[in-house]
Structure formats: C-alpha cells, structure tokens
C-alpha positions as CSV (number, residue, x, y, z in Angstrom):
1,M,-0.2,-0.1,0.0
2,Q,1.5,3.2,-0.9
3,T,1.9,5.4,2.0
4,V,2.1,9.2,2.7
5,I,3.8,10.2,6.1
6,L,3.6,14.0,7.1
7,A,7.0,15.0,8.6
8,A,7.2,19.0,7.5
9,G,5.8,20.7,11.5
10,R,8.1,21.9,13.7
11,G,6.8,21.2,16.8
12,T,6.1,24.3,18.5
13,R,5.0,22.8,21.5
14,M,8.4,20.9,22.2
15,H,9.6,24.0,22.4
16,P,13.1,24.2,23.0
17,L,13.9,21.1,21.6
18,T,12.5,22.0,18.5
19,D,14.7,24.8,17.9
20,R,17.2,22.7,15.9
21,R,15.4,20.1,14.2
22,P,11.7,19.8,13.7
23,K,9.8,17.5,16.3
24,P,9.8,14.0,14.1
25,M,13.1,13.7,14.1
26,L,13.7,13.8,17.8
27,P,15.0,11.0,19.4
28,V,12.8,7.8,20.8
29,T,15.1,5.0,21.9
30,D,17.6,4.3,19.3
31,R,15.9,6.3,16.5
32,P,14.5,8.9,15.2
33,L,10.2,8.9,16.3
34,V,9.3,9.4,12.8
35,A,11.3,6.3,12.1
36,H,9.3,4.2,14.4
37,T,6.6,5.5,12.4
38,V,8.0,4.4,9.2
39,D,9.3,0.8,10.5
40,A,5.5,0.5,11.5
41,A,4.0,1.3,8.4
42,I,6.4,-0.9,6.4
43,E,5.7,-4.0,8.9
44,A,1.7,-3.3,8.7
45,G,2.5,-3.5,4.5
46,A,3.7,-0.2,3.2
47,T,4.7,-1.1,-0.4
48,S,6.1,2.7,-1.4
49,L,6.6,5.9,1.6
50,T,6.1,9.2,0.4
51,L,7.8,11.5,3.4
52,V,6.7,14.9,3.8
53,V,9.4,17.4,4.9
54,G,9.3,21.4,5.9
55,Y,11.2,22.3,8.8
56,E,14.9,21.2,8.6
57,A,13.7,19.0,5.9
58,D,17.4,17.9,5.4
59,D,17.4,16.3,8.6
60,V,14.4,13.7,7.4
61,R,15.7,13.5,4.2
62,S,20.1,12.7,5.3
63,F,18.4,9.9,7.3
64,F,16.0,8.2,5.4
65,G,17.5,8.2,2.0
66,D,16.3,6.5,-0.6
67,E,14.9,3.7,0.7
68,R,14.1,1.9,4.2
69,G,14.0,-1.7,5.0
70,G,13.5,-2.6,1.1
71,V,10.6,0.0,0.6
72,P,11.4,3.1,-1.9
73,V,11.5,6.1,-0.2
74,E,10.4,9.8,-1.9
75,F,10.1,13.0,-0.7
76,A,7.8,16.0,-1.2
77,V,8.2,19.5,0.6
78,Q,5.2,21.3,1.9
79,E,6.6,25.2,1.4
80,E,4.5,26.4,4.2
81,Q,2.4,24.8,7.0
82,R,-0.9,25.0,5.8
83,G,-2.9,22.3,7.5
84,T,-2.9,18.3,6.9
85,A,-4.8,18.2,3.5
86,D,-2.1,20.5,1.8
87,A,0.6,18.2,2.8
88,V,-1.0,15.6,1.3
89,R,-1.2,17.7,-1.6
90,A,2.2,18.1,-2.0
91,A,2.6,14.5,-2.0
92,A,-0.1,13.6,-4.5
93,P,2.5,14.0,-7.6
94,T,4.5,10.8,-6.2
95,L,0.9,8.4,-5.5
96,N,-0.4,6.1,-8.1
97,D,-4.1,8.0,-9.1
98,D,-5.5,4.7,-9.0
99,E,-4.6,3.0,-5.6
100,P,-5.7,3.5,-2.7
101,F,-2.9,5.5,-0.2
102,V,-2.2,5.3,3.5
103,V,-1.6,8.1,5.7
104,L,-0.3,8.6,8.8
105,N,1.3,11.3,11.2
106,G,4.7,11.3,11.4
107,D,5.0,12.0,15.4
108,A,3.1,9.1,16.3
109,L,3.3,5.9,17.6
110,Y,1.1,3.2,16.6
111,D,1.1,-0.4,17.5
112,V,1.7,-2.7,14.9
113,P,-1.3,-5.2,14.9
114,S,-3.7,-2.4,15.2
115,L,-1.8,-0.9,11.9
116,S,-1.6,-3.9,10.2
117,T,-5.8,-4.2,10.5
118,L,-5.7,-0.2,9.3
119,Y,-4.4,-1.3,6.1
120,D,-6.1,-4.3,5.2
121,S,-9.0,-1.6,5.3
122,V,-10.4,0.5,2.5
123,P,-11.2,3.3,3.1
124,A,-11.1,3.4,7.2
125,V,-9.4,6.1,9.7
126,G,-7.6,5.0,12.9
127,S,-9.3,5.7,16.1
128,Y,-8.5,5.5,19.8
129,T,-10.7,5.3,23.1
130,V,-9.5,8.1,25.8
131,D,-11.5,9.4,28.7
132,N,-11.7,12.9,27.8
133,P,-12.5,12.7,24.1
134,S,-13.2,17.0,24.2
135,S,-9.8,17.9,23.7
136,Y,-9.7,15.7,20.5
137,G,-11.6,15.5,17.1
138,V,-13.9,12.8,18.5
139,L,-15.2,10.1,15.5
140,D,-19.4,10.1,15.2
141,T,-20.6,6.7,14.5
142,D,-23.8,5.5,12.6
143,T,-25.6,2.1,14.0
144,D,-23.3,0.2,12.2
145,G,-20.2,1.2,13.4
146,F,-18.9,3.6,10.2
147,V,-17.7,6.6,10.5
148,T,-20.0,9.7,9.6
149,G,-17.7,12.7,10.4
150,V,-15.1,14.1,13.2
151,I,-16.0,16.9,15.5
152,E,-13.1,18.8,16.6
153,K,-13.0,19.2,20.5
154,P,-16.8,19.1,21.1
155,E,-18.3,20.1,24.9
156,N,-20.1,16.9,24.5
157,P,-18.6,14.6,22.4
158,P,-20.8,11.7,20.9
159,S,-18.4,8.9,21.8
160,N,-14.8,8.7,23.5
161,L,-13.5,7.6,20.4
162,I,-11.0,9.5,18.9
163,N,-9.3,10.5,15.3
164,A,-5.7,8.9,15.9
165,G,-4.5,10.5,12.8
166,S,-4.2,7.8,10.3
167,Y,-6.0,7.1,6.9
168,V,-6.9,4.8,4.4
169,F,-8.2,6.8,1.6
170,P,-9.2,5.2,-1.7
171,A,-7.8,6.6,-4.9
172,E,-10.5,9.1,-5.3
173,A,-9.4,11.1,-2.6
174,Q,-7.0,12.3,-4.4
175,Q,-8.8,14.2,-6.2
176,W,-10.6,15.5,-2.8
177,L,-7.4,17.5,-1.5
178,N,-8.4,20.8,-2.5
179,V,-10.9,21.9,0.3
180,E,-11.8,25.2,1.7
181,E,-9.7,26.8,4.6
182,S,-10.9,26.1,8.3
183,D,-11.8,28.3,11.0
184,R,-8.3,27.8,12.0
185,G,-6.9,28.9,8.7
186,E,-5.4,25.7,7.7
187,L,-6.2,22.7,5.1
188,E,-8.2,20.1,6.7
189,L,-7.3,16.4,5.8
190,T,-10.1,15.8,8.0
191,D,-12.5,17.7,5.2
192,V,-11.2,15.0,3.2
193,L,-12.0,12.5,6.0
194,A,-15.5,13.9,5.7
195,R,-16.0,13.2,1.8
196,A,-15.4,9.8,2.0
197,C,-17.5,9.1,4.8
198,D,-20.5,10.7,2.0
199,E,-19.7,8.2,-0.8
200,F,-17.8,5.6,1.1
201,D,-18.9,2.9,4.3
202,V,-15.6,4.1,6.0
203,Q,-14.3,1.6,8.7
204,A,-13.0,3.1,12.7
205,V,-10.2,0.8,13.2
206,A,-9.5,1.2,17.1
207,F,-5.7,0.9,17.9
208,D,-4.8,-0.9,21.1
209,R,-1.7,1.2,21.8
210,W,-1.6,4.9,20.2
211,L,0.6,7.4,21.3
212,D,0.2,11.5,20.0
213,V,4.0,12.8,20.7
214,G,3.1,16.4,20.7
215,R,5.1,17.7,24.1
216,P,8.1,16.9,26.2
217,W,6.2,14.7,28.5
218,E,5.3,12.5,25.8
219,L,8.6,12.2,24.3
220,L,9.1,11.0,27.8
221,E,6.3,8.6,27.3
222,A,7.2,7.4,23.9
223,N,10.7,6.4,24.9
224,E,8.8,4.4,28.1
225,W,7.0,2.7,25.3
226,K,9.8,1.4,23.1
227,L,12.1,1.2,25.9
228,S,10.0,-1.7,27.1
229,E,10.2,-3.9,24.1
230,L,13.5,-3.8,24.4
231,D,15.8,-6.9,24.5
232,G,19.1,-6.7,26.6
233,R,22.6,-7.0,24.9
234,I,26.1,-6.1,25.7
235,D,28.0,-4.9,23.0
236,G,30.0,-2.4,24.5
237,D,33.0,-2.0,27.1
238,V,31.2,-3.1,30.8
239,S,33.6,-3.0,34.0
240,D,33.4,-6.3,35.6
241,D,32.7,-4.2,39.1
242,A,29.5,-2.8,37.3
243,E,25.8,-4.6,37.7
244,L,23.3,-4.5,35.2
245,T,20.0,-5.5,36.0
246,G,16.6,-6.0,33.6
247,P,16.8,-5.5,30.2
248,V,20.1,-3.3,29.2
249,V,21.2,-2.3,26.1
250,V,24.6,-1.4,25.7
251,E,25.8,-0.4,21.6
252,E,29.4,-0.9,20.5
253,G,31.2,2.0,21.5
254,A,30.3,2.4,25.3
255,T,31.5,2.2,28.4
256,V,30.0,1.3,31.6
257,R,32.5,1.8,34.6
258,P,33.4,0.3,37.6
259,G,30.8,0.5,40.4
260,V,27.9,1.8,38.3
261,V,24.5,-0.2,38.8
262,I,21.9,0.5,35.4
263,E,18.4,-1.1,35.9
264,G,16.4,-1.5,33.1
265,P,14.8,-0.9,31.0
266,A,17.9,1.0,30.0
267,L,19.7,2.1,26.4
268,V,23.4,3.5,26.1
269,R,24.0,4.4,22.9
270,K,27.7,4.2,21.5
271,G,30.0,6.5,22.4
272,A,28.3,6.8,25.4
273,T,30.0,6.7,29.0
274,V,28.2,5.6,32.3
275,G,30.5,6.1,35.8
276,P,32.3,5.2,37.9
277,N,30.0,4.7,40.6
278,A,26.7,6.4,38.7
279,Y,23.2,4.9,39.4
280,V,21.1,4.7,35.9
281,R,17.6,3.4,36.7
282,G,13.2,3.3,35.4
283,A,13.4,3.7,31.8
284,T,16.2,6.0,30.1
285,V,18.4,6.7,27.3
286,V,22.0,7.6,27.3
287,G,22.8,9.1,23.7
288,E,25.7,8.6,21.2
289,G,28.8,10.7,23.0
290,A,26.7,11.6,26.5
291,K,28.2,11.5,29.8
292,V,27.3,10.7,32.8
293,G,29.6,11.4,35.8
294,H,30.8,9.8,39.1
295,A,28.4,9.3,41.6
296,V,25.6,10.5,39.0
297,E,21.7,9.1,39.3
298,V,20.0,9.7,36.2
299,K,16.7,8.4,36.2
300,N,14.0,7.7,33.7
301,S,15.1,10.2,31.5
302,V,16.5,10.8,28.4
303,L,19.9,12.4,27.4
304,M,20.5,13.4,24.2
305,E,23.9,13.3,22.0
306,G,26.2,14.8,23.6
307,A,24.4,15.9,27.1
308,T,27.3,15.9,30.0
309,V,25.6,15.3,33.6
310,G,28.7,16.3,36.0
311,H,29.7,14.0,39.0
312,L,27.2,14.0,42.0
313,S,24.2,15.5,40.1
314,Y,20.8,14.0,40.1
315,V,18.5,13.9,37.2
316,G,14.7,12.6,37.1
317,D,12.1,12.6,34.5
318,S,13.7,14.9,32.2
319,V,14.6,15.6,28.5
320,L,18.2,17.1,28.2
321,G,19.1,18.7,24.6
322,R,22.0,17.9,22.5
323,D,25.3,18.9,24.1
324,V,23.8,19.7,27.3
325,N,26.5,20.9,30.3
326,F,25.2,20.1,33.6
327,G,28.0,21.5,36.4
328,A,28.9,19.6,39.3
329,G,26.2,19.0,41.8
330,T,23.2,19.8,39.8
331,K,19.8,18.8,41.3
332,V,16.5,18.1,39.5
333,A,13.4,18.5,41.6
334,N,11.3,16.3,39.8
335,L,7.8,16.1,42.2
336,R,5.3,18.1,43.8
337,H,5.1,18.5,47.5
338,D,0.9,18.5,47.0
339,G,1.0,15.2,44.9
340,E,-0.4,16.9,42.4
341,A,0.5,16.6,38.8
342,V,3.6,18.4,37.7
343,R,2.7,21.5,35.2
344,Q,4.9,23.2,32.2
345,M,4.6,26.4,30.1
346,V,3.3,25.3,26.7
347,K,3.1,27.7,24.1
348,G,2.4,31.1,26.7
349,E,-0.1,28.2,28.9
350,L,0.7,26.8,32.1
351,V,-0.5,23.5,31.4
352,S,-0.5,19.4,33.4
353,T,1.6,17.2,32.3
354,G,-0.4,14.3,34.1
355,R,2.8,13.3,35.3
356,R,3.1,13.4,39.1
357,K,6.9,12.7,39.1
358,Y,7.9,14.9,36.2
359,G,11.5,17.1,36.0
360,V,12.9,19.6,33.0
361,V,13.6,20.4,29.6
362,L,16.7,21.6,28.5
363,G,17.6,22.9,25.1
364,D,20.5,21.7,23.0
365,E,23.8,23.2,24.6
366,A,22.2,24.6,27.8
367,K,25.2,24.8,30.6
368,T,24.3,25.1,34.6
369,G,26.6,26.2,37.1
370,I,27.8,23.9,39.8
371,N,25.3,23.5,42.4
372,T,22.5,25.0,40.2
373,S,18.8,23.8,41.4
374,L,16.4,23.4,39.2
375,N,12.8,22.9,40.0
376,A,9.8,20.5,38.5
377,G,8.3,21.5,35.0
378,V,11.1,24.1,34.4
379,R,12.9,24.6,30.9
380,L,16.0,26.2,29.6
381,P,16.4,27.5,26.5
382,T,18.7,26.5,23.8
383,G,22.3,28.1,25.0
384,G,20.8,28.9,28.7
385,M,22.7,29.0,31.2
386,T,22.6,28.9,35.3
387,K,25.0,30.4,37.7
388,P,26.8,28.5,40.4
389,S,24.2,27.6,43.1
390,E,21.4,29.0,41.4
391,S,17.3,28.0,42.2
392,V,15.9,27.8,39.6
393,L,12.1,28.1,39.9
394,Y,10.4,29.0,36.9
395,D,10.5,28.5,33.3
396,R,13.0,30.3,31.8
397,I,11.8,30.8,28.2
398,E,8.4,32.3,28.0
399,G,8.6,35.3,30.8
400,G,9.9,33.8,33.8
401,K,6.4,31.9,33.8
402,G,6.0,28.7,36.0
403,D,4.5,26.4,38.5
404,E,4.4,28.2,41.7
405,T,4.1,24.8,43.8
406,E,7.7,23.9,45.2
407,S,8.9,20.4,44.7
408,E,11.4,18.2,45.9
C-alpha cells in the first residue's frame, strides 16, 4: 500500500527541543520518532513511502535516504505549514492515482497489529478510546459502526472514540485535496475524510496502543513505550564491577565503568560513558556520546547526543537536549509536594503534564553552574545558562512563568 507520512512540522509545543530540528526527528530510543512510524508502516504493509518534509527537511532526508527496509522512499516538500490536506496534496504527484493510499502522522506511535488491520481496511480511519475526548477530534459513527464524520473538540462528545491521525483513503480521494480553509486557517485532512464518509462506508479501526507525541512529557512517554520492548544485549565495554539488571542495551563503543548500577529498561548508545559509581534506573536513554559522571543518578530520563551530567548530580524524569552540560552537583526536582501533577509552560499556557513525577526540559547546549537547583517543570532555552548555586524556580523561556508549587 502506498503510504504518505507527514513530517513537515516544527513542533512548537516541543520548544526548545525543536529549535534546531523537526519534531519527528527527536530521538525515541535508538532512532528518530518518525523512524518508528516508518518502520511500523513497513511492517504493516507499506510498499512505497512518501515523507512530506518542511522545517529542517535535510535532517529527514539524510536519515532515510532513498529506501528503508527495502521499501523505496520519496520526499515531498510542503513549503508552508498550511494544514494536513495541503501536506498530502504536496505528496500527490508521487502517488499512483488509481490506487488507495495510507496517510500517517509522523509524530505518532502506533502498535503494529492494529496498524496492519488499518492497512487491510479500505477506506478506514484509525481510532483510539480516551477518557477525555473533548480535547480531540471525536469520531461520530452510525448504528452500523461506520464513521459519519469528525467533531473537533466538542463540549458534549458523542463517544470516547477519537481520530488517531491515520487514514486509508480510496484512490478517488486524491482528487478531493483542494479543500476550503477551515476556521483555524488551515486545509484540513478531516474535510477529505468527511467526503469519504459521504461516498463510502468508512471503518473505524481501533488501535490497541497509540501515542500522539506533541509535548516534551509525551516524548518521555514514547521512550518509555519503546524501551519496554528492549531485548538486553551487551556490545560495549562493561566493567566486571558494574551491575546490570533487567533489559539493558550497551551499544558497541559505549563504556560502563566500575561501580555503576543500571536497572533496565535502559539504553546506553555508542560513544556514551557511564560512571564510575553512577546509578541509572527507570526507562532511560543515554544518547550517543553522552556522559554520566561519578556518583550521578539518572532516573527515567532522555539524555540526547553529547549531553554531559557532571559528578554528584541528580536527573529525574527529564529531557536534556544535545550537548547540554550539567555542572557538578546540579539537582533536578521532579515531584510536587502537594501530590498534584507537575505543570509546564506550553505556548504561553501553564499545562498539566498529567505526571506526578516530572523534571525539566533543556534545549541544546544549555549549561548549569555547579550546585544549580532546577524546579520541576522548568525549561531552559537553547544555549541557556545558570549561575553557580542558582535555584531556578520558574520557566526561563516564556517570561519567567512557571509552576509556583515547590518540589523536591
């Protein structure tokens, strides 16, 4: 089945992690987020792939090249971010106009068995059951279970079944992409779905597992999901005095020094160094060339390429961008005293992460002075810095706003 994967967006809700790369290229375990989508599509039945690119497009092109897993890859450019229908319209010249086609969001994770069912269903839309459907596009269905339309963020949702951003369209839909601009000022693929519902019986294919990765804590959740699927292996240099339990992968070229304890699931990527006497636990990725120093504890976090956590530091439930440098004794708070979910600024709004334990997000090349304390929910901008012994209580990106509840 010919497949279009949307990977053109910057991902402003991921700021500052997307200052220098598109959201679909953020790391999830050993590959970019969009690579998990592509690999799932290939396993489900994709016979050709068109990736729609835009912001920092060369990152996507250089990673995939002209094929993946034996499946040919083409690229289409969406010059302006004008919506999902516009993105698919950019890809249309790469498609056979007499065949159905699949469209997937490149910033979402799908379980492969459910995705395979979607590929076998024409026409169809992927669906997922949530507790709070009013925050999503909700699928409306008739008495036979066929989809009749999508209602965006309804106050009174007709069901708990939401649109999972995955579609199998009939070949005719390639002629329906010139839709009218929506109230949001975008060209929406849901308008194409609405026409498909008018002219065909469109199935709602339920996903057993699905994750829309739009905000930093969802990037943590994506890594937790994929780390849970790890099969442990040791290809790198691990000291006889280190203790590894659970599924732990140490890639070739990585070093685990004496006195280190790693409790999986955990991934230590090539060129990374852990220890001596460090403690890594929870679902943690130590990225390529990253360094975890003496007596450092890292828990349930993602350290991107080249990040360094200096000795006697603590990092919990956090995302550190590329080449971040923690000064010795830097401590991250990741738990609110009142037991409520930690909140974080997203596009000017203080938003609940839904996580009682959640730490910090640092942009590429951010640096902390020795003995810095970072409050739960804090973000530091790309290239941002703190002074020695500084306590950062509030967000450093959006006007010093942040969660006022102290953490520990």
